[in-house]
Structures are given as C-alpha cells and as structure tokens.
C-alpha positions in Angstrom: 123.2 151.9 79.0 125.9 150.9 82.0 127.7 149.2 79.6 127.8 152.1 77.1 129.0 154.1 80.3 131.6 151.8 81.8 132.8 152.0 77.3 133.0 155.7 78.0 134.3 155.9 80.7 137.3 153.4 80.4 137.4 155.7 76.5 137.8 158.4 78.5 140.3 157.4 81.0 142.1 156.0 78.1 142.3 159.1 76.0 143.6 161.1 79.2 146.2 158.6 80.0 147.6 159.3 76.3 147.3 162.9 77.3 149.5 162.3 80.0 151.8 160.2 78.8 152.5 163.0 75.9 152.8 165.8 78.5 155.4 164.1 80.8 156.9 163.5 77.3 157.2 166.7 77.3 158.1 167.4 80.3 161.0 165.4 80.1 162.8 166.7 77.0 162.4 170.6 78.5 163.6 169.1 81.8 166.5 167.6 79.7 167.0 170.5 77.7 167.1 172.8 81.2 169.4 170.8 82.2 171.8 170.8 79.3 172.1 174.4 79.2 173.0 174.7 83.4 176.0 172.2 82.0 177.2 174.5 79.3 176.6 177.6 81.6 178.6 176.1 84.1 181.2 175.4 81.4 181.9 178.3 79.5 183.7 181.5 81.1 182.3 184.1 78.8 180.3 186.2 81.2 177.8 186.7 78.1 177.5 183.1 77.2 176.9 182.1 80.9 173.7 184.5 80.7 172.4 183.4 77.5 173.0 179.7 78.5 170.8 180.2 82.1 168.4 181.7 80.3 167.5 179.1 77.8 168.0 176.6 81.2 165.2 178.6 82.9 163.1 179.1 79.5 162.8 174.9 79.7 162.6 174.8 83.6 159.2 177.4 82.6 158.4 174.5 79.7 158.7 171.5 82.1 156.9 172.9 84.3 154.1 173.7 82.8 153.8 170.4 81.3 154.7 169.0 85.1 151.3 170.8 85.6 149.2 169.4 83.1 150.3 166.0 83.8 149.0 166.8 87.3 145.5 167.9 85.8 145.5 165.0 84.0 145.8 162.4 86.8 143.1 164.1 89.0 140.9 163.8 85.7 142.5 160.0 85.6 141.4 159.3 89.1 137.9 160.9 88.4 137.4 158.9 85.6 138.5 155.5 87.8 136.1 156.5 90.1 133.3 157.0 88.0 134.4 153.9 86.4 133.9 151.9 89.6 130.8 153.3 89.9 129.4 152.5 87.2 130.9 148.9 87.3 129.4 148.4 90.5 126.0 149.3 88.6 126.4 147.5 85.6 127.4 144.0 87.8 124.2 144.5 90.1 122.2 144.8 86.9 123.7 141.8 85.3 123.4 140.1 88.3 119.7 141.2 88.0 119.3 140.0 84.4 121.0 136.9 85.0 118.4 136.0 87.6 115.7 136.7 85.7 117.0 134.4 82.8 117.9 132.0 85.3 113.9 131.9 86.6 112.8 132.2 82.8 114.4 129.5 82.4 113.3 127.6 85.2 109.7 128.6 84.9 110.0 127.3 81.1 111.4 124.2 82.1 109.1 123.5 84.5 106.4 124.4 82.3 108.3 121.9 79.9 108.5 119.5 82.6 104.5 120.2 83.6 103.4 119.3 80.0 106.0 116.0 79.6 104.2 115.3 83.0 100.3 115.6 81.1 101.9 114.2 77.8 102.9 110.9 80.0 99.5 111.2 81.7 97.8 111.2 78.5 99.5 108.6 77.1 98.8 106.4 79.7 95.2 107.4 79.6 94.9 106.3 76.2 96.5 103.2 76.5 94.1 102.5 79.4 91.0 103.8 76.8 92.3 101.7 74.3 92.6 98.8 76.7 89.1 99.5 77.9 88.2 99.8 74.0 90.0 96.9 72.4 88.3 94.6 75.7 84.8 95.8 74.8 85.5 94.9 71.5 86.8 91.5 72.2 83.5 90.9 74.1 81.2 92.4 71.5 83.1 90.3 69.1 82.5 87.1 71.6 78.5 87.5 71.1 76.8 85.1 69.4 75.8 86.4 65.5 72.0 85.6 66.5 70.6 85.4 69.5 67.3 83.0 70.3 64.4 84.7 72.4 62.4 81.5 73.3 58.7 83.1 74.1 57.0 81.2 76.4 53.1 81.7 76.6 50.5 80.4 79.2 46.8 81.3 79.5 45.0 78.2 81.2 41.6 78.4 82.7 41.2 80.5 86.0 38.4 82.1 87.6 38.4 85.0 85.2 36.8 84.6 82.2 38.9 87.2 81.0 41.4 85.8 78.2 44.8 87.7 77.8 46.1 89.0 74.5 49.3 87.2 74.5 49.2 86.5 70.3 48.7 90.6 70.3 51.7 90.8 72.4 54.1 88.0 70.7 52.7 89.6 66.7 53.8 93.1 68.5 57.2 91.7 70.1 57.9 90.4 66.4 57.0 93.2 64.5 59.3 95.6 66.4 62.4 93.0 66.2 61.8 93.2 62.2 61.8 96.4 62.2 65.3 97.2 64.2 68.5 97.2 63.2 69.9 94.1 63.4 66.8 92.2 62.8 68.6 89.2 61.5 70.5 88.8 64.4 67.3 88.1 67.1 65.1 85.2 66.5 62.1 84.7 68.2 60.8 81.6 68.8 57.0 81.0 70.5 55.6 78.1 72.2 52.4 78.0 73.9 49.9 76.6 76.2 53.0 76.1 78.3 53.1 72.9 80.7 56.1 72.1 83.4 57.4 69.7 81.6 57.9 71.7 78.8 60.4 73.8 79.8 62.9 71.4 80.4 62.6 70.3 76.3 62.0 73.9 74.7 65.6 74.6 76.7 67.5 71.6 75.6 65.8 72.3 72.1 66.2 75.9 71.6 69.4 77.1 74.1 67.8 80.3 73.9 69.7 83.7 75.0 66.2 85.4 76.2 63.5 83.1 78.3 60.3 85.3 78.1 57.3 84.0 80.2 53.8 86.0 79.5 50.9 84.7 81.2 49.7 85.2 84.8 51.7 84.8 88.0 50.6 84.9 91.7 51.2 86.6 95.1 52.6 83.6 96.2 55.9 84.1 94.0 54.4 81.5 91.3 54.4 80.7 87.5 50.9 79.7 86.8 50.9 77.3 83.9 48.5 74.7 82.6 48.1 70.8 82.7 47.0 68.5 79.9 43.3 69.9 80.7 44.2 73.4 80.2 43.3 73.8 84.2 46.0 76.6 85.8 49.0 74.8 87.8 51.5 76.7 89.6 55.1 76.3 89.6 57.3 77.5 92.6 59.9 80.3 92.5 62.2 77.5 93.6 61.7 75.0 91.0 61.9 78.1 88.6 65.4 79.2 90.2 66.8 75.6 90.0 65.7 75.3 86.6 67.8 78.5 85.2 71.0 76.9 87.3 71.3 74.2 84.5 71.5 76.6 81.4 74.4 78.6 81.1 73.3 80.3 77.4 70.1 82.1 79.6 71.6 86.0 79.8 68.3 87.5 80.7 65.1 86.4 81.8 61.7 88.3 81.1 58.8 87.3 83.4 55.8 89.3 82.1 53.7 88.1 84.6 51.9 89.4 87.6 53.8 89.5 91.1 57.1 88.0 89.4 59.8 90.5 90.7 60.8 87.9 93.6 61.5 85.2 90.8 63.6 88.0 88.8 65.5 88.9 91.4 66.2 85.3 92.6 67.3 84.0 89.3 69.8 86.9 89.2 72.1 84.4 91.0 72.6 82.3 87.9 71.6 84.9 85.5 73.2 88.3 84.6 69.6 89.6 84.4 66.1 89.3 84.7 63.0 91.7 84.6 60.0 90.9 86.7 56.2 93.1 87.6 56.1 94.2 91.3 52.3 94.0 91.3 49.6 93.0 88.4 50.0 94.7 85.3 47.7 95.2 82.6 47.3 93.7 78.9 48.5 96.7 76.9 51.1 98.1 79.7 52.7 94.2 79.1 52.7 94.3 74.9 54.0 98.0 74.5 57.0 97.2 77.9 57.9 94.2 75.5 57.5 95.4 72.7 59.5 98.6 73.3 62.4 96.5 75.0 63.0 93.9 72.3 63.1 97.0 69.7 65.8 98.4 71.7 67.7 94.8 71.9 67.3 94.8 68.5 69.2 98.2 67.9 72.0 97.1 69.8 71.5 98.7 73.4 72.3 97.4 76.6 69.8 95.2 78.5 69.4 98.6 81.0 69.1 100.9 77.9 66.3 99.0 76.6 64.3 98.4 79.8 64.0 102.3 80.0 63.2 102.6 76.8 60.5 100.4 77.4 59.2 102.1 81.0 59.3 105.5 78.7 57.3 104.0 76.1 54.7 103.4 78.9 54.9 107.0 80.1 54.3 108.4 75.9 51.3 105.9 75.9 49.8 108.1 79.1 50.0 104.3 80.6 50.5 104.9 84.4 52.6 101.7 84.7 55.9 102.6 84.4 57.0 101.8 87.8 55.7 97.9 87.8 58.6 96.5 85.7 61.9 96.0 88.0 65.2 95.1 86.5 67.8 92.6 88.4 71.3 92.3 87.7 73.2 89.7 88.7 76.5 91.1 91.2 79.4 92.1 89.4 77.5 92.8 86.0 78.6 96.4 84.5 74.9 97.5 83.0 77.0 99.4 80.1 78.5 95.9 79.3 75.5 93.8 79.3 74.7 94.0 75.6 73.3 90.8 74.1 73.5 91.6 70.4 76.7 91.8 68.2 77.0 95.4 66.8 78.0 95.3 62.7 81.8 96.5 62.4 
C-alpha cells in the first residue's frame, strides 16, 4: 500500500513537472513576443504602427503573466506532493524495516529450529549407535553361550530321624518333563546323580562340567548340606567346604540349593559364581517340586535367571502354596540380572 502511494505521488509530481515545463515554455515564448513587439514599436515613427505594436506587446505580456501564474500554481502543487512523498517514503521505509525485522526473526527462528532438529538428529544417531553397540554386545554375549548347558541334579535322602522320605524322584521327573516341553529343549541336558556322598561331588563335577548344580535333599539350621555316608546315614557337609568346592569350577554359573536353611550357603557362594538360590527356612515337598520345575521351564524358554526365579515364585502363588517367600535369589556383585541368561537363543 505504501509503495503504491509513493508511486502515485511520484507520478503526480512528474505530471506537474511536465505541465510546469510546458507552461514555462509558453511564458517564455509570450515574453519573447512581447519584447519583440516593444522593440518594433520603438523603431517605427508611424503612430499607428507604434500603437499596434504596443497593444501586441501588452497582449503577449498578459499571456506570459497568465502562464507564469500557472507555473506558480504548479510549483505549489509540486511542493505539496513532495511533502506527501517524504511522508509516504518515511512510512514505507518504516514498514519495510518492520517487515525486514520480522523476516529476520522468522529466519532466525527457522534457523534455530533447524539447528534444534539437527541437534536432535545427532543425539538420536548417537543414541542409536549406543543402542546398536549395546545390542551387538548383547548378541556377542549370547553367541558366546554354549550350545548345550548341563544341569547336574544331585539328590540325596539319607536315613534321618524322620521316617518320611522326600519325593526327589517326582521332582526330577517333573523338571525333566518341563525342560522337554520348552523351546530350547535340546539346549538343556539334565543329568541326575543319586544317593550323593561327600566324595562324589568332585567326581561328578569333573565328569559333567555343569553350568547349573542343583542340590535336592536336606539342609540343617547350622548352614550344612546333609549328604549320606556308605551306610546311607546322614552326614553333614559344612558351608565352608561347599564354598571351597565351587571356587574350583569356572563352568558353574548357578547353584540351586533346594534344601532347607540354605540361603546363607547360596549367598556365600556368589563370591565365586554368578547366582545362587537358597531357602531361608524349611520348604515342603510340593513347594520344592513346583518351584524347581517352573524355574527350569523358564530357563528352557531362554529366560534370564532372575525372570525364571520370579516365574517360579509366581507358580507357587498360582497353586495356592503359601511358601513363595521361602526361596531367595542371590547374585554376585556386578552381575547384570538382565544379562544372566544361560541358554543361547536361536537366531
């Protein structure tokens, strides 16, 4: 709008200037004619000629005055239009400055937005790299897992004061069945050894080189594991000797004490192995069987030790067995529970 006003005013000024030039030219022509007539009147001696020339000079002088008057009017109009032009140009420059500032602000805002988007993109790329590296590291760890893990099931039920025998055969049967029904059934091999004596432990450990060692039987409130001697009588094995045994075997990643009063043994063994499960009090046969069966089922499906432990506790609650707080899971310091997976997944 302001640009149109400036153009219109400049057009008006140009028109008035053109008119002024024409009027000035007419005034100049009339002036020359008036001077020429006066000169002719001065040169002639005939009265009639003098009178005629003076009248002609006066007439041309009037015409000149008329045109000069128009020139004066046009100069006033030009001056007025020039004043309007100054005002209009001032408004135009002010508005153009506002528009320029707005455009600069929008450009700056757009540039800042682009920079933020670029920064977010760079952050996303870095985050993607981190996640990619973490995923690659996780895949490498999982790829490093053995194609088959061995679960050494060590069972013993010596003659003790109680005349009730433990249903260990039912426990191992159900564990075996759960493993057979899992996704990675061929990656978990269950090896059971019965009537365990203290001297058998090292023999079987060397023979099997297991990933998981499972003790099922009795424990004492003195943190002892109860095995049996050659006559089938109960013989206690101290916690220190159990701990010392598993300091010697790097293949073992999990100890499972499905025995009463074994949580201290489990906690102490995690100074050498990644994880251990123990019981903080006596546990019933049915609870021990359901808990261990569900635990190995989850391991066979490729779940982590921690998730398998939680599933096993949940299985007790689903069965209405009020002993889910008896099992305890202990991890070695620095072990990431999400990374503690024993079975290699299939890619």
